[in-house]
DOLO-155316 format. One record per residue (C-alpha): residue in one letter; x, y, z. Coordinates in nm, 2 decimals, decimal comma. Layout:
% DOLO-155316
+--------+--------+--------+--------+
! residu !   east !  north !     up !
+--------+--------+--------+--------+
!      A !      X !      Y !      Z !
...
+--------+--------+--------+--------+
***
This chain:
% DOLO-155316
+--------+--------+--------+--------+
! residu !   east !  north !     up !
+--------+--------+--------+--------+
!      X !   0,32 !   1,14 !   1,84 !
!      X !   0,44 !   0,91 !   1,55 !
!      X !   0,68 !   1,10 !   1,32 !
!      X !   0,89 !   1,04 !   1,01 !
!      X !   1,04 !   1,39 !   1,03 !
!      X !   1,40 !   1,43 !   0,98 !
!      X !   1,56 !   1,57 !   1,30 !
!      X !   1,91 !   1,67 !   1,21 !
!      X !   2,07 !   2,00 !   1,17 !
!      X !   2,32 !   2,06 !   0,87 !
!      X !   2,58 !   2,32 !   0,98 !
!      X !   2,79 !   2,44 !   0,72 !
!      X !   3,15 !   2,59 !   0,83 !
!      X !   3,29 !   2,83 !   0,53 !
!      X !   3,50 !   3,07 !   0,48 !
!      X !   3,32 !   3,40 !   0,37 !
!      X !   3,51 !   3,71 !   0,24 !
!      X !   3,82 !   3,62 !   0,43 !
!      X !   3,63 !   3,72 !   0,73 !
!      X !   3,62 !   3,36 !   0,88 !
!      X !   3,28 !   3,41 !   0,97 !
!      X !   3,05 !   3,10 !   0,99 !
!      X !   2,74 !   3,11 !   0,87 !
!      X !   2,40 !   3,04 !   1,06 !
!      X !   2,28 !   2,66 !   1,06 !
!      X !   2,02 !   2,60 !   0,79 !
!      X !   1,69 !   2,50 !   0,94 !
!      X !   1,59 !   2,15 !   0,96 !
!      X !   1,30 !   2,04 !   0,75 !
!      X !   0,97 !   2,11 !   0,89 !
!      X !   0,82 !   1,82 !   1,05 !
!      X !   0,54 !   1,62 !   0,83 !
!      X !   0,43 !   1,33 !   0,68 !
!      X !   0,58 !   1,35 !   0,34 !
!      X !   0,58 !   1,15 !  -0,01 !
!      X !   0,90 !   0,95 !   0,08 !
!      X !   0,68 !   0,86 !   0,41 !
!      X !   0,39 !   0,76 !   0,22 !
!      X !   0,58 !   0,58 !  -0,02 !
!      X !   0,75 !   0,36 !   0,29 !
!      X !   0,43 !   0,28 !   0,43 !
!      X !   0,28 !   0,15 !   0,08 !
!      X !   0,59 !  -0,04 !   0,03 !
!      X !   0,54 !  -0,18 !   0,36 !
!      X !   0,18 !  -0,32 !   0,28 !
!      X !   0,30 !  -0,46 !  -0,06 !
!      X !   0,57 !  -0,67 !   0,15 !
!      X !   0,28 !  -0,84 !   0,32 !
!      X !   0,17 !  -1,00 !  -0,01 !
!      X !  -0,04 !  -0,76 !  -0,15 !
!      X !  -0,05 !  -0,72 !  -0,47 !
!      X !  -0,12 !  -0,36 !  -0,56 !
!      X !  -0,15 !  -0,07 !  -0,33 !
!      X !  -0,25 !   0,31 !  -0,39 !
!      X !  -0,26 !   0,54 !  -0,12 !
!      X !  -0,37 !   0,92 !  -0,12 !
!      X !  -0,36 !   1,18 !   0,16 !
!      X !  -0,55 !   1,53 !   0,12 !
!      X !  -0,54 !   1,83 !   0,28 !
!      X !  -0,78 !   2,13 !   0,26 !
!      X !  -0,49 !   2,38 !   0,11 !
!      X !  -0,22 !   2,21 !  -0,14 !
!      X !  -0,21 !   1,92 !  -0,35 !
!      X !  -0,22 !   1,55 !  -0,22 !
!      X !   0,02 !   1,30 !  -0,16 !
!      X !  -0,05 !   1,01 !  -0,36 !
!      X !   0,19 !   0,70 !  -0,40 !
!      X !   0,13 !   0,34 !  -0,53 !
!      X !   0,33 !   0,00 !  -0,46 !
!      X !   0,34 !  -0,32 !  -0,64 !
!      X !   0,16 !  -0,40 !  -0,95 !
!      X !  -0,18 !  -0,35 !  -1,12 !
!      X !  -0,18 !  -0,72 !  -1,23 !
!      X !   0,00 !  -1,02 !  -1,11 !
!      X !   0,29 !  -1,14 !  -1,33 !
!      X !   0,34 !  -0,79 !  -1,52 !
!      X !   0,52 !  -0,49 !  -1,46 !
!      X !   0,20 !  -0,28 !  -1,51 !
!      X !   0,21 !  -0,01 !  -1,23 !
!      X !  -0,09 !   0,04 !  -0,99 !
!      X !  -0,28 !   0,36 !  -1,12 !
!      X !  -0,26 !   0,69 !  -0,90 !
!      X !  -0,60 !   0,74 !  -0,86 !
!      X !  -0,76 !   0,38 !  -1,02 !
!      X !  -1,08 !   0,25 !  -0,98 !
!      X !  -1,14 !  -0,02 !  -0,71 !
!      X !  -1,48 !  -0,15 !  -0,52 !
!      X !  -1,52 !   0,03 !  -0,18 !
!      X !  -1,73 !  -0,25 !  -0,04 !
!      X !  -1,88 !  -0,15 !   0,33 !
!      X !  -1,76 !   0,21 !   0,28 !
!      X !  -2,08 !   0,27 !   0,07 !
!      X !  -2,23 !   0,22 !   0,43 !
!      X !  -2,15 !   0,55 !   0,50 !
!      X !  -2,31 !   0,68 !   0,19 !
!      X !  -2,63 !   0,51 !   0,28 !
!      X !  -2,61 !   0,64 !   0,64 !
!      X !  -2,57 !   1,03 !   0,50 !
!      X !  -2,89 !   0,94 !   0,28 !
!      X !  -3,11 !   0,82 !   0,60 !
!      X !  -2,98 !   1,10 !   0,82 !
!      X !  -3,08 !   1,36 !   0,51 !
!      X !  -3,41 !   1,22 !   0,52 !
!      X !  -3,44 !   1,27 !   0,88 !
!      X !  -3,30 !   1,63 !   0,85 !
!      X !  -3,61 !   1,67 !   0,62 !
!      X !  -3,89 !   1,54 !   0,82 !
!      X !  -3,95 !   1,20 !   0,59 !
!      X !  -3,86 !   1,02 !   0,88 !
!      X !  -3,75 !   0,94 !   1,24 !
!      X !  -3,46 !   0,78 !   1,34 !
!      X !  -3,68 !   0,58 !   1,63 !
!      X !  -3,93 !   0,47 !   1,34 !
!      X !  -3,96 !   0,11 !   1,36 !
!      X !  -3,87 !  -0,14 !   1,09 !
!      X !  -4,21 !  -0,21 !   1,10 !
!      X !  -4,36 !   0,11 !   1,03 !
!      X !  -4,14 !   0,17 !   0,73 !
!      X !  -4,17 !  -0,20 !   0,58 !
!      X !  -4,47 !  -0,39 !   0,72 !
!      X !  -4,42 !  -0,74 !   0,76 !
!      X !  -4,07 !  -0,78 !   0,59 !
!      X !  -3,87 !  -0,83 !   0,95 !
!      X !  -4,06 !  -1,14 !   1,08 !
!      X !  -4,01 !  -1,50 !   1,18 !
!      X !  -3,77 !  -1,70 !   1,38 !
!      X !  -3,79 !  -1,45 !   1,68 !
!      X !  -3,73 !  -1,13 !   1,43 !
!      X !  -3,98 !  -0,87 !   1,52 !
!      X !  -3,96 !  -0,53 !   1,30 !
!      X !  -4,17 !  -0,37 !   1,58 !
!      X !  -3,88 !  -0,39 !   1,82 !
!      X !  -3,60 !  -0,23 !   1,60 !
!      X !  -3,55 !   0,11 !   1,49 !
!      X !  -3,40 !   0,31 !   1,20 !
!      X !  -3,10 !   0,42 !   1,43 !
!      X !  -3,06 !   0,04 !   1,56 !
!      X !  -3,02 !  -0,07 !   1,20 !
!      X !  -2,77 !   0,28 !   1,13 !
!      X !  -2,57 !   0,15 !   1,44 !
!      X !  -2,56 !  -0,23 !   1,42 !
!      X !  -2,74 !  -0,26 !   1,70 !
!      X !  -3,05 !  -0,41 !   1,58 !
!      X !  -2,95 !  -0,79 !   1,66 !
!      X !  -3,02 !  -0,92 !   1,28 !
!      X !  -2,82 !  -1,22 !   1,22 !
!      X !  -2,59 !  -1,16 !   0,87 !
!      X !  -2,60 !  -1,39 !   0,61 !
!      X !  -2,42 !  -1,19 !   0,34 !
!      X !  -2,30 !  -1,45 !   0,03 !
!      X !  -1,93 !  -1,46 !   0,00 !
!      X !  -1,66 !  -1,71 !  -0,12 !
!      X !  -1,45 !  -1,93 !   0,11 !
!      X !  -1,28 !  -2,13 !  -0,18 !
!      X !  -1,19 !  -2,06 !  -0,55 !
!      X !  -1,45 !  -2,35 !  -0,65 !
!      X !  -1,72 !  -2,10 !  -0,50 !
!      X !  -1,59 !  -1,79 !  -0,62 !
!      X !  -1,63 !  -1,97 !  -1,00 !
!      X !  -1,94 !  -2,11 !  -0,91 !
!      X !  -2,11 !  -1,79 !  -0,79 !
!      X !  -1,91 !  -1,49 !  -0,90 !
!      X !  -2,23 !  -1,41 !  -1,13 !
!      X !  -2,50 !  -1,47 !  -0,88 !
!      X !  -2,75 !  -1,20 !  -0,82 !
!      X !  -2,91 !  -1,09 !  -0,50 !
!      X !  -3,20 !  -0,87 !  -0,44 !
!      X !  -3,28 !  -0,69 !  -0,13 !
!      X !  -3,56 !  -0,91 !  -0,03 !
!      X !  -3,36 !  -1,25 !  -0,11 !
!      X !  -3,09 !  -1,11 !   0,11 !
!      X !  -3,35 !  -1,01 !   0,38 !
!      X !  -3,48 !  -1,35 !   0,36 !
!      X !  -3,20 !  -1,54 !   0,43 !
!      X !  -3,13 !  -1,33 !   0,75 !
!      X !  -3,49 !  -1,41 !   0,84 !
!      X !  -3,41 !  -1,76 !   0,86 !
!      X !  -3,19 !  -1,71 !   1,16 !
!      X !  -3,26 !  -1,63 !   1,51 !
!      X !  -3,16 !  -1,24 !   1,61 !
!      X !  -2,78 !  -1,26 !   1,74 !
!      X !  -2,96 !  -1,05 !   2,04 !
!      X !  -3,22 !  -0,85 !   2,16 !
!      X !  -3,25 !  -0,53 !   1,98 !
!      X !  -3,06 !  -0,23 !   2,15 !
!      X !  -2,88 !  -0,47 !   2,40 !
!      X !  -2,56 !  -0,55 !   2,18 !
!      X !  -2,32 !  -0,45 !   1,88 !
!      X !  -2,34 !  -0,70 !   1,59 !
!      X !  -2,24 !  -0,60 !   1,24 !
!      X !  -2,51 !  -0,65 !   0,99 !
!      X !  -2,49 !  -0,57 !   0,61 !
!      X !  -2,87 !  -0,69 !   0,64 !
!      X !  -2,95 !  -0,38 !   0,83 !
!      X !  -2,80 !  -0,16 !   0,58 !
!      X !  -3,01 !  -0,36 !   0,29 !
!      X !  -3,31 !  -0,24 !   0,51 !
!      X !  -3,19 !   0,10 !   0,50 !
!      X !  -3,21 !   0,10 !   0,13 !
!      X !  -3,53 !  -0,05 !   0,12 !
!      X !  -3,66 !   0,20 !   0,37 !
!      X !  -3,49 !   0,49 !   0,19 !
!      X !  -3,69 !   0,38 !  -0,15 !
!      X !  -3,99 !   0,35 !   0,04 !
!      X !  -3,94 !   0,72 !   0,17 !
!      X !  -3,83 !   0,88 !  -0,15 !
!      X !  -4,05 !   0,70 !  -0,43 !
!      X !  -3,69 !   0,65 !  -0,60 !
!      X !  -3,43 !   0,41 !  -0,62 !
!      X !  -3,19 !   0,45 !  -0,36 !
!      X !  -2,84 !   0,47 !  -0,59 !
!      X !  -3,05 !   0,78 !  -0,78 !
!      X !  -3,10 !   0,93 !  -0,42 !
!      X !  -2,74 !   0,91 !  -0,32 !
!      X !  -2,61 !   1,02 !  -0,70 !
!      X !  -2,86 !   1,34 !  -0,64 !
!      X !  -2,78 !   1,44 !  -0,28 !
!      X !  -2,41 !   1,31 !  -0,25 !
!      X !  -2,23 !   1,23 !  -0,51 !
!      X !  -2,33 !   1,52 !  -0,77 !
!      X !  -2,31 !   1,82 !  -0,53 !
!      X !  -1,96 !   1,68 !  -0,40 !
!      X !  -1,85 !   1,62 !  -0,76 !
!      X !  -1,77 !   1,25 !  -0,68 !
!      X !  -1,80 !   1,16 !  -1,08 !
!      X !  -1,58 !   0,89 !  -1,05 !
!      X !  -1,79 !   0,71 !  -0,78 !
!      X !  -2,08 !   0,46 !  -0,92 !
!      X !  -2,30 !   0,16 !  -0,87 !
!      X !  -2,16 !  -0,15 !  -1,06 !
!      X !  -2,48 !  -0,31 !  -1,05 !
!      X !  -2,50 !  -0,59 !  -1,33 !
!      X !  -2,16 !  -0,50 !  -1,46 !
!      X !  -1,88 !  -0,76 !  -1,34 !
!      X !  -1,59 !  -0,56 !  -1,44 !
!      X !  -1,45 !  -0,23 !  -1,33 !
!      X !  -1,38 !   0,09 !  -1,53 !
!      X !  -1,04 !   0,16 !  -1,66 !
!      X !  -0,80 !   0,26 !  -1,51 !
!      X !  -0,78 !  -0,01 !  -1,24 !
!      X !  -0,59 !  -0,25 !  -1,04 !
!      X !  -0,70 !  -0,62 !  -1,06 !
!      X !  -0,83 !  -0,78 !  -0,75 !
!      X !  -0,69 !  -1,11 !  -0,59 !
!      X !  -0,81 !  -1,32 !  -0,30 !
!      X !  -0,56 !  -1,54 !  -0,16 !
!      X !  -0,69 !  -1,85 !  -0,04 !
!      X !  -0,53 !  -2,05 !   0,22 !
!      X !  -0,63 !  -2,42 !   0,21 !
!      X !  -0,48 !  -2,74 !   0,34 !
!      X !  -0,49 !  -2,91 !  -0,01 !
!      X !  -0,46 !  -2,78 !  -0,37 !
!      X !  -0,16 !  -2,67 !  -0,61 !
!      X !  -0,01 !  -2,31 !  -0,50 !
!      X !   0,25 !  -2,19 !  -0,30 !
!      X !   0,36 !  -2,40 !   0,00 !
!      X !   0,33 !  -2,23 !   0,35 !
!      X !   0,38 !  -2,49 !   0,60 !
!      X !   0,14 !  -2,74 !   0,61 !
!      X !  -0,08 !  -2,51 !   0,39 !
!      X !  -0,16 !  -2,41 !   0,06 !
!      X !  -0,20 !  -2,09 !  -0,07 !
!      X !  -0,39 !  -2,00 !  -0,36 !
!      X !  -0,40 !  -1,63 !  -0,54 !
!      X !  -0,69 !  -1,60 !  -0,76 !
!      X !  -0,78 !  -1,31 !  -0,98 !
!      X !  -1,14 !  -1,25 !  -0,88 !
!      X !  -1,18 !  -0,87 !  -1,01 !
!      X !  -1,47 !  -1,00 !  -1,22 !
!      X !  -1,78 !  -1,06 !  -1,00 !
!      X !  -2,11 !  -0,94 !  -0,93 !
!      X !  -2,14 !  -0,76 !  -0,57 !
!      X !  -2,45 !  -0,72 !  -0,42 !
!      X !  -2,62 !  -0,40 !  -0,31 !
!      X !  -2,41 !  -0,12 !  -0,14 !
!      X !  -2,11 !  -0,32 !  -0,17 !
!      X !  -2,10 !  -0,29 !  -0,56 !
!      X !  -2,01 !   0,10 !  -0,52 !
!      X !  -1,70 !   0,16 !  -0,71 !
!      X !  -1,47 !   0,47 !  -0,63 !
!      X !  -1,11 !   0,62 !  -0,62 !
!      X !  -0,90 !   0,74 !  -0,35 !
!      X !  -0,96 !   1,11 !  -0,46 !
!      X !  -1,35 !   1,06 !  -0,46 !
!      X !  -1,32 !   0,89 !  -0,12 !
!      X !  -1,13 !   1,17 !   0,05 !
!      X !  -1,34 !   1,42 !  -0,10 !
!      X !  -1,66 !   1,25 !   0,06 !
!      X !  -1,51 !   1,26 !   0,43 !
!      X !  -1,40 !   1,64 !   0,36 !
!      X !  -1,76 !   1,69 !   0,28 !
!      X !  -1,92 !   1,51 !   0,50 !
!      X !  -1,71 !   1,61 !   0,84 !
!      X !  -1,67 !   1,97 !   0,69 !
!      X !  -2,05 !   2,02 !   0,70 !
!      X !  -2,15 !   1,99 !   0,35 !
!      X !  -2,45 !   1,73 !   0,38 !
!      X !  -2,60 !   1,71 !   0,72 !
!      X !  -2,72 !   1,95 !   0,96 !
!      X !  -2,52 !   1,99 !   1,32 !
!      X !  -2,80 !   1,78 !   1,50 !
!      X !  -2,78 !   1,50 !   1,24 !
!      X !  -2,40 !   1,50 !   1,25 !
!      X !  -2,42 !   1,47 !   1,64 !
!      X !  -2,64 !   1,19 !   1,59 !
!      X !  -2,38 !   1,05 !   1,36 !
!      X !  -2,10 !   1,06 !   1,60 !
!      X !  -2,27 !   0,93 !   1,87 !
!      X !  -2,09 !   0,61 !   1,91 !
!      X !  -2,11 !   0,26 !   2,08 !
!      X !  -1,83 !   0,00 !   2,16 !
!      X !  -1,77 !  -0,28 !   1,87 !
!      X !  -1,77 !  -0,64 !   1,94 !
!      X !  -1,46 !  -0,81 !   2,03 !
!      X !  -1,44 !  -0,96 !   1,69 !
!      X !  -1,45 !  -0,60 !   1,52 !
!      X !  -1,20 !  -0,46 !   1,80 !
!      X !  -0,92 !  -0,71 !   1,70 !
!      X !  -0,94 !  -0,48 !   1,35 !
!      X !  -1,04 !  -0,16 !   1,48 !
!      X !  -0,85 !  -0,13 !   1,87 !
!      X !  -1,10 !   0,05 !   2,07 !
!      X !  -1,30 !   0,16 !   1,78 !
!      X !  -1,63 !   0,26 !   1,84 !
!      X !  -1,92 !   0,25 !   1,58 !
!      X !  -2,13 !   0,56 !   1,54 !
!      X !  -2,43 !   0,57 !   1,27 !
!      X !  -2,26 !   0,45 !   0,97 !
!      X !  -1,91 !   0,59 !   1,08 !
!      X !  -1,63 !   0,43 !   1,28 !
!      X !  -1,43 !   0,63 !   1,59 !
!      X !  -1,08 !   0,50 !   1,60 !
!      X !  -0,79 !   0,66 !   1,83 !
!      X !  -0,50 !   0,84 !   1,73 !
!      X !  -0,14 !   0,75 !   1,87 !
!      X !  -0,06 !   1,12 !   1,90 !
!      X !  -0,41 !   1,18 !   2,09 !
!      X !  -0,78 !   1,26 !   1,98 !
!      X !  -0,93 !   1,04 !   1,74 !
!      X !  -1,04 !   1,01 !   1,36 !
!      X !  -1,34 !   0,89 !   1,16 !
!      X !  -1,38 !   0,63 !   0,89 !
!      X !  -1,53 !   0,33 !   0,75 !
!      X !  -1,33 !   0,07 !   0,60 !
!      X !  -1,46 !  -0,17 !   0,33 !
!      X !  -1,34 !  -0,51 !   0,24 !
!      X !  -1,46 !  -0,72 !  -0,07 !
!      X !  -1,30 !  -1,01 !  -0,24 !
!      X !  -1,02 !  -0,88 !  -0,38 !
!      X !  -1,04 !  -0,54 !  -0,30 !
!      X !  -0,96 !  -0,39 !   0,08 !
!      X !  -1,00 !  -0,03 !   0,16 !
!      X !  -0,90 !   0,19 !   0,46 !
!      X !  -0,97 !   0,54 !   0,54 !
!      X !  -0,99 !   0,83 !   0,76 !
!      X !  -1,04 !   1,20 !   0,84 !
!      X !  -1,01 !   1,44 !   1,10 !
!      X !  -1,30 !   1,57 !   1,30 !
!      X !  -1,33 !   1,87 !   1,07 !
!      X !  -1,21 !   1,69 !   0,73 !
!      X !  -0,94 !   1,89 !   0,69 !
!      X !  -0,71 !   1,58 !   0,66 !
!      X !  -0,82 !   1,28 !   0,49 !
!      X !  -0,64 !   0,95 !   0,37 !
!      X !  -0,77 !   0,65 !   0,16 !
!      X !  -0,56 !   0,33 !   0,11 !
!      X !  -0,70 !   0,06 !  -0,16 !
!      X !  -0,52 !  -0,27 !  -0,15 !
!      X !  -0,58 !  -0,52 !  -0,42 !
!      X !  -0,54 !  -0,83 !  -0,25 !
!      X !  -0,74 !  -1,00 !   0,02 !
!      X !  -0,68 !  -1,31 !   0,23 !
!      X !  -0,89 !  -1,57 !   0,40 !
!      X !  -0,60 !  -1,59 !   0,66 !
!      X !  -0,71 !  -1,43 !   1,01 !
!      X !  -0,33 !  -1,35 !   1,11 !
!      X !  -0,24 !  -1,23 !   0,75 !
!      X !  -0,56 !  -1,02 !   0,74 !
!      X !  -0,47 !  -0,87 !   1,09 !
!      X !  -0,12 !  -0,80 !   0,96 !
!      X !  -0,27 !  -0,59 !   0,62 !
!      X !  -0,49 !  -0,40 !   0,85 !
!      X !  -0,27 !  -0,30 !   1,11 !
!      X !   0,00 !  -0,20 !   0,83 !
!      X !  -0,28 !   0,04 !   0,67 !
!      X !  -0,39 !   0,16 !   1,01 !
!      X !  -0,08 !   0,25 !   1,08 !
!      X !   0,00 !   0,47 !   0,76 !
!      X !  -0,35 !   0,62 !   0,82 !
!      X !  -0,25 !   0,70 !   1,17 !
!      X !   0,09 !   0,83 !   1,10 !
!      X !  -0,04 !   1,05 !   0,79 !
!      X !  -0,33 !   1,21 !   1,03 !
!      X !  -0,09 !   1,27 !   1,29 !
!      X !   0,20 !   1,42 !   1,10 !
!      X !   0,01 !   1,62 !   0,80 !
!      X !  -0,02 !   1,98 !   0,90 !
!      X !  -0,36 !   2,16 !   0,82 !
!      X !  -0,18 !   2,38 !   0,59 !
!      X !   0,02 !   2,12 !   0,44 !
!      X !   0,15 !   2,18 !   0,07 !
!      X !   0,21 !   1,80 !   0,00 !
!      X !   0,55 !   1,90 !  -0,04 !
+--------+--------+--------+--------+
***
């Protein structure tokens, strides 16, 4: 079990009332993850070249632990907001999965429904067949659908495409130009396209835009009043830390690192398609996982479906060692035994890692306002943030008072 607890015992030997008696030893501080430990871990992430870091540890009793490191904007001394807004990217997949499972709870759809039965004629061509793909497979990333979500590989691409808009239909059409990665149900392949289809299914089932359903069913009941979908607005509400993408290339102007060149670009301003456009705070993300895992949003049967996991593929396992994927929920082992639930999110400029114990009594969210297109740096960033989540969950007692 990882720990930062103090282990020494201070013993004072003093004369008292002329008796020569030695007072009893003072007790050692109780073991646990504390403010200094959280700050140490956020500083370690900042030291990897991440412009700004904010982290929050919440428990069911007592105030939160909050720490920030770095700055809110490169070249300034402006501190990172303690509960600033940031893009949560794929953490929004757990919101979508929860909505779909609520519809299953209400008997409005079945997890074994095919995509074709819900969206006739949408998943067709190049070997893609909606008759063979189920809602459950979309949720679990076992559909085999190829992913072709737009992104930025160079600064030039960012400046050229940052205001591009994509409808759900357009994103699905991009995927249909590719053959499936594998037959449905025979492998694991992370597919943003699958979650776009889930949003389309939710809208067809309810007759309402899926963001409105998430607001009504999840955000409002849990009091997540600082979580919103950015939509056609390319900026974030204040306060927020600016987001940066570090592009590593073989040429250009910037900071030389061996034979490569790094350019740190402010990518805060952009339009993010679909679920990736959700903006939130560390307090709201912790509140969401507390509510979800605490049984406030789904029945026991649907939570069991959500926790039914499969191994992730080798590419994702480099980020989530021994990780397993449920229905919009990731299971990862703890070094102290057992496991935790999470769903990280990665968007140009913002990386989010989070984690919660099985009952939601302890939750952690880390937001980092820098992303890298260098794999080694990305892995080091994820490892440092994962270590923070692990230490906090392992060493924060259930009855922590946040002292």
